[in-house]
Structure formats: structure tokens, C-alpha cells
N, C-alpha and C positions, 0 to 999 in steps of 0.2 A: 504493498499498499504504499502511496505515495501524500503527501500534502499541497496544500495549496494555500498560503497566507495572504489574503488582499488587501493591501499597506501602502496606498494610493493615493491615499485621499491625505486632504492639510488639515483636518480639526479645526477647524475655526473655531468651535466652541471653547476648545483647549485653551484657547491664548493665553496667555503667554507662553504655556508651557512648549508648545508644539511651531513656537514663533523658530527656532533652530534645530527641529527635528521633527520627526514626520509623529505622528499620536502614535504608532506601537511600540516608541520610546519612550514615551510619559512613563513617571515612576510612579507603580503602586508600591507601598510599603518597602522603598528602597530597592526596587526591581523594576525594570520595565515592565509593559504587558506583554511586548513581544517572549520574555525570556520565559514570561508564565505558560504563555502556550507551548515554547519548543518543549519544555519540562513534561507538561503532561502529554504532549503527544511522544518522548520521549520511552514515560512510564507505558504508553502503550504498546510500545516498540515500533513508532515511527518517527525513522531520521531522516528518510527523503523529506524533506521541506524546500520549496521553492517562496520567495517574496516576490510578490506582484508589485513592483514601486511605481512611484510617480514623484509626489513631493519630496524633498530631500531626500533622494535615493540613495546620496553618496554616505548618507550618514546610516547607511545598514549595510556598509561592503564590510565592517570587521568580523561581521558575524559568518562572511565565508559560505552563505546559503544559496546556494543557485536564483539568480533574479530575473523575473521578466518585466520589462520596462513600460506603462501605458504615458507614452508624450503625452495625451490629452486628458491628464489626470481632472482638469481644475473643470473640464465642461465637460464630463462622463461621471459614470456613475459603475456600483455593483458589477454588475453583468458583462459589460464592457470592457472591466478592468481582468475579469475571469478570459472573457477570449482574448487576451495579450498571451493568456498561458495557456491556447490550444493544442499547442504542439507535443502538453502532457496530459490532453483528453483523446489520448492515440486507441485508448483499447486494451494496454498493456496492463495497465494496473489498475488497482481500484483507486478512487483520488478522493480524500475530502477536504472539503474546501472551509474556509474560516474564514472569519470577516477580523479587520486586526484590533478592533479595541474591545475587543471581551478578555475575561481569564477565566477558563474553570477548571476544574477538579477531574485530577486522570479520570474516578468513574464513571462521567461523562461522554470522555471518549471511548470505556467501554461500552457503556450501552449501544453506543452510536451504530460502532462496526458490528457490535449482536445485529443488527439489524440486517435482514440478508436480503429485502429486497433490492429492486435497481436503482433505486432516488429513496433516501432514506434524510429526515431530518428533526435534530432533535425540539424535544418542544416542553417548554416547563411548566407544569401544573402550579406551583405554588408561585407563581409570577406576582401575584398581586404583593403579595409581604415585599418582596425588591423593589415594583413602581412603587405602592406607597411610602418608603422610605426614600424615596428619590423625588418625588413630588409630591405638591398636596391634592391633585385631580389624577390619580390613575390614569384615567381617561385619555389625559392631553398626549399622552405619546402610545401608547396603547394599540394594536393593531388584532382585528380580528382574525380569529381563527376555529373552526368547525371542524367536526371529520365524519366521516360516519363509523357504521355499525364496526366493521373490519380494521379501524384505526388509522383509513387514509384520509388525506386531507382535501379536504372539500369545497375549504377557503380561507383566505390567506390575505393579509395585507391593507384587508379594507381599514375604514375610521366606524370605528365603534360607537352606537347611539349610548351604550348599558353594557355593564360588565357579564353577561345574559350571554353577549357575542361571542365571548371568550373564552372557549373549553382549557385552552392553555395559551404560552406565551413562543412565539417564534425567536429562535437565540443568538442565527447565523453560523450555525455549525450545522451542516451537508455533506452527506456520502451519496456519492455518486459508483457504482459496480462500474467492473470495467469495460462491458460493454454498453449500459448507458451512457458514459460518463463520454466514448467515443461518441457517442451522437448528438450530443448537445451543442459542439461549434454550428453543424449543419442544421440543427434546430432555431440555432440564434440566426445564421445566414438570411434563414428564410422567413424572418417577422419582414412584416409589410415595414418597410421605410415610413411610405407615408400616415402609419398610423399613430397614434397615441395609446399610452398603456399605462393605465391611471396616471391617465393628464402631464405621462412624462414621453420625448419622444424615442427611439430605438435606444439608441445612445445613450441616454440620462436614464432610463427602466430600470426598477429597483430590483432587488434580488426575488423579492415576495412577489411583485410583479410577474416574473419569468419565470415562478414557481406555480403561480395563478394560469398562464397560457397552458403551460404543462398539464397540469390540472383538467383544462378545459378542453384539450385535446384527448383526453385519454390515455396519458400516463400518469401511472397513480404515483403519489409523493405518499412514501409512508411515512407518521409521524411516529419518533421514538419518546415516549414521557420519560419527564422526569423531573426530581422533585427538587430543587436549589441546588445549590452548588457549582453557580458562576455569579459575574459582573458583568455590567458594561458599565465602561467607563466613556461616557460622551460627552462631557461638558465640564465646568471648572466646581461649577456644584453637586457633581458626581462625584468625584475625586476628593473633594475636600468633606463632602460626609462621606464615606469611604476611611479616609484618615480616622476621624474623630469615631468612630465605630470602632476601628482598629485600638485606639488607644483605650475606649472604655470597655473592651474586649466583648462588644458586641456582632464584630462582622465576621466570625465564624458560624452563626448562625444563619448568613446569607451562603458564604463561600468561602472554605479555608484552605486559607493560600500559603500554608505552611507545609504544603506535600512534597517540596524538593528542598534541597540544600540549595542557601542564595548564591546567584551564579550572574555574573555579567558578563559582558562583549566589550566592555569598555579599554 
């Protein structure tokens, strides 16, 4: 299995911490977000990790990982970044795809890798606990997610009107088995360039919009339910809140960060 971490974005909501570095190198509890991911992946036996770079790409060179560059990072989104690594979606390996602004315990990777379906993604059933800690109104930044009786996603990425429309929360971790990974670039190329996807043109479409497109065209996306064990670091307020919780001893209730020795590549 190989992994692709989508690390091209500017992380404007994390400034000034991202003034001189990409979002994935912002530190939480003294360690870059990227290092947590590399440690969690290594704990699951995944050492083949490629970084899709964009903003401040040079800062990632010291990690010694293969890189694919998105030169249009300022005007594109996650799916376009993934397609910059289309050569890795060649059908020779299963591929784990991860956002760069999340951290997660190794058990999350293990749960995802345990899914044998062609396309799987982890979803957090305890999302409300994390979202209520991050913001006064948890619906402000939440997305709809509904499942069928077999555990496949039927709706993802919409704007919820109530908590009842969210059976779990998408986390930004996807696993494509080798044969399906090989199909993804062709599916993307086949999208209508003139169409909007959840209000965005093709080159700026959200990953959830791409997943919804797959669902709508009868490619099943299997949900892998987990309960907590991850954090999203999207803003300065997120970072500050997690640091406060770490100091008062409550952060482990959301996600344990002590699963690997402190290591940096600086």
C-alpha cells in the first residue's frame, strides 16, 4: 500500500503560522502535523508516502519523501491536487489518500485498511463532541452524511439544516483499492468542464463533491465508522483550543497524540 498526502494548500486561516511554511508543518504539541501522519501511517506499516506539494513546497524537501507538485495550488482544490499524483493511481498498489491538516491515531488507519471494498472512507460517529469543542454552532462547518442499510454513503458534503442529517462526519481519509484507484484519473477527466459541482468548477471541486459524483454514478463508497481519535487543524482558534486542552489534560478525550516518540525532520 502507498499513501498520498494532499499538502498543497496555503492554510490562510492558520496565519501567521503558515507565513513561512505549508499548513502540514504547523506544530501541535511541539510536532508538525505531517509528522503525526507519517508516524500513524508507519505504525500501520505504510512507509511509501508521497506528498502533493504547492505552497512553500521547498519546506518539505527535508522529509525526503517523493513529491508531486501542484503549480496551480492557489486556484485549485483537493481533487485537482490528487490528480497531480495520477501516476501513482496506476493499479499496482492500494492507495490511501489523506488531507494534510488532520492528525489521527494509528487505530484509524487500521480501521480504514480493514475495509475490503473498492473505495472506503472513515467517518466519525462521535463528530459532535469535536465540533462542539471547536465552535459554538456545530452546524457552521459540518457536512451532511447519510448511509444506506449496507453502510455505503448515499449523501455527503451538503449543508445540513439539522444534526439529524449527519449520521457521521467525513474526515478526509480515503482508501482506494488498486483496481479502483486506476479508474479515478479517467473518471476525473470525464467530468464536464463546463459544469459546476456544488457551486465550484471542476478544477476547484471539493473531494466530497467528487465522492458524491461517484455515488450518483453507482460507484459505491463504503463508510468505515470510527469513534473519535482524530483532529482537524483548520484555523488558529483550532490550534489554540487544542493546546489549551492539552495543558488541562482533556485533549486525549478527543485524540491521543502520544502514540509515537517526538520526532522532527527539521
